[in-house]
N, C-alpha and C positions, 0 to 999 in steps of 0.2 A: 895667520891672524896676528895682528900687532900685539905686543906684550900688554899694553895698557888695556886694550879691548878684551884680551883674554882674562886679565885680572878682574875687570868689571864683571865679565861673564861668570867667573868662578865665585866671586863674592855674592853676586845675585843668586846663583844657585844655592849657595850655603845659607844665605840670610832669608830667602823667601819662606822656607818652611818655618823658621823661627818667628817671623813676623806673623804668619798665618796662625801658628800655634799660640802666639801671645793673645789671640782673641779668645782662647779657651783657658780660663783661669782654673788652675788645678792646685789643690792643697795636698801636700805630702806629709804623712805622719810616719814616724819610725818607732823603733823598739822602745818600749817603756818597761820591759821585764828585765830579769836578771839582777834585780835589786834585792837587798836584804829586807826592804820594807815595801812589799808589793802594793799595799794600800796607798802609800805616798806616791808610788809610780802611777797609780790610776788617777790620783789628784793631778799629777803632771799631764796625763792624757786629757783629763777634763778641762784643765786650763788651756792646753794646746788647742782643743776643739773650739773653745770660746774665742781664742785669738784667731784661728783660721776663719771662723764664721764672720769676723769683722772684715775680712778681705773679700767676702762674698764670692767664694769659688763656685764654679759650675759642677765640679767633680772633686772627690777626695780619694786619694790612694793611700792605703796603709801598707807599708813595706815589710811587715812581718813582726812576729813576737807580740801578738795581742794578748796571749795568755801564757801562763807558766805551766808547762807540761809535767813538772815534778809534783804537782798537786793531784788530789783525787779527782776522779771524773766529775763528781758533784761540785767540787770547788771550781774546777775548770768551767763547768757550765755556768755557774754563778758569776765568775769573773768575765766570761764572754758576754753574758747578758748585761753586766755593768758597763763594759767597754762599748758594746753596741749602743747602749743608751746614750753614751757621750757622743759617739759618732753620729747617731741619728738626731742629735740636738743641733747639728750644724744646719742652719736654714739659710735659704736665699729666696727672696720674694715670697716669704711665708711657706715655702715648700722645703721638705727635707732634701738636702743635697745627697745625690747618690754617692755611695762609696764602695770601693772594692779593695780586696786584700790579697796579698801574696803571703804564703806561709813562711815563717821563720823557724829556726831550730827550736826555739822555746815553745813553739806551737805544736811540734810533732815528735820530739825526741822522747823515748820511753824513760821514765824516771829512774829505774833501778838497773838498767842494762847499759853499761858504759862501753860495750864492745863496739869498736868501729865497724860500721856496716851491719849492725844488728838487723835482724828480720822482724823484730817486735814492732808492728805497725799499729798498735792499739791507739796510741795518742794521735797518730796521723789520721786514722779512720774517724775518731771522735771529732777532730778539728774540721775535717771535710764535711761531716754530718752537720756540725754547727753552722758552717758557712753556707751550705746548701739550704738549710732551714731558714736562715736569716734572709738570704736572697729571695727565697720563695715567699716569705712573709711580706717583703717589700714589693712583691709583684714583679721582680726582675725576670727578664727573659733568659737570664743566665742560670744554669743549673749544672755546675761542673761535676764531672764524674771523677776528675783527678784534680790535684792541687796546681796543675798548670792549665791555663785556659785563656781565652781571649774574649773580648767584647768590643762592641762599637759604641761610641758616644760622640755626639756633636760632629759627626762627619769624620771621626778619627777611629782607627783600629788600635786597641790596646792589647798588649800581650803580657800575661803574667806567667813567668817561668818558676820552676820549683827546683832549687839547688840542693834539696835535702833528700833526694832519692836514696843516697847512701847516708843513713843516719849516723849520728855521733862522729862527725868529722871536724868538729871544732878543735883547733890546735891544743886546747887545754886538756883534751882527753882522747882525741882521735887522730886519724891519719888525714891531714889536710889535703893530700893529693887525691883523696876519694871525693872531696867536696867539689862537685861539678854538675853541670846540666848533662844528663845522660842522652845517649843516642835516640831513645824513643821520643824524647821531646824534640830533638832536632828533626827527626822524621816528621813528626806532627807539625812542626813549625814550617 
């Protein structure tokens, strides 16, 4: 195959998925926790949701740290409810835009156990419960049993992985080499 034809072939292979994907407008929201003033952080989330809504996305993905796991379970539930309210305020054609989340370290790490690889999964279980309940309320067909899961939307398959199987791996207090997607997820994948 001539070099020019090969180049066109490769560029077409690489760009075609991007062109097709461009038809599905996705809003991405990241970490708003880890702040000294969590109330201000939620104001940022609220403003971010308003801004994203202006772009009329078909789908929103939150990439983790929706809540601060160092708080009490009651406070986490209240913060989750507040954050979900902001996410559910994103509308397109008068309908709430579906959104999905991957768990971050602030969503799942136990507040008083700074041992790298701790087995205290209480906050992880709480976060999974909150996510499952929210998805059920929205009538979602997704009911994850784990914090890694997948879903289909608009003809695409989305995969949410969970890199916090080993808790407390943040370099500030843990062993960063433990922070990875474990084999059970690769097997599932």
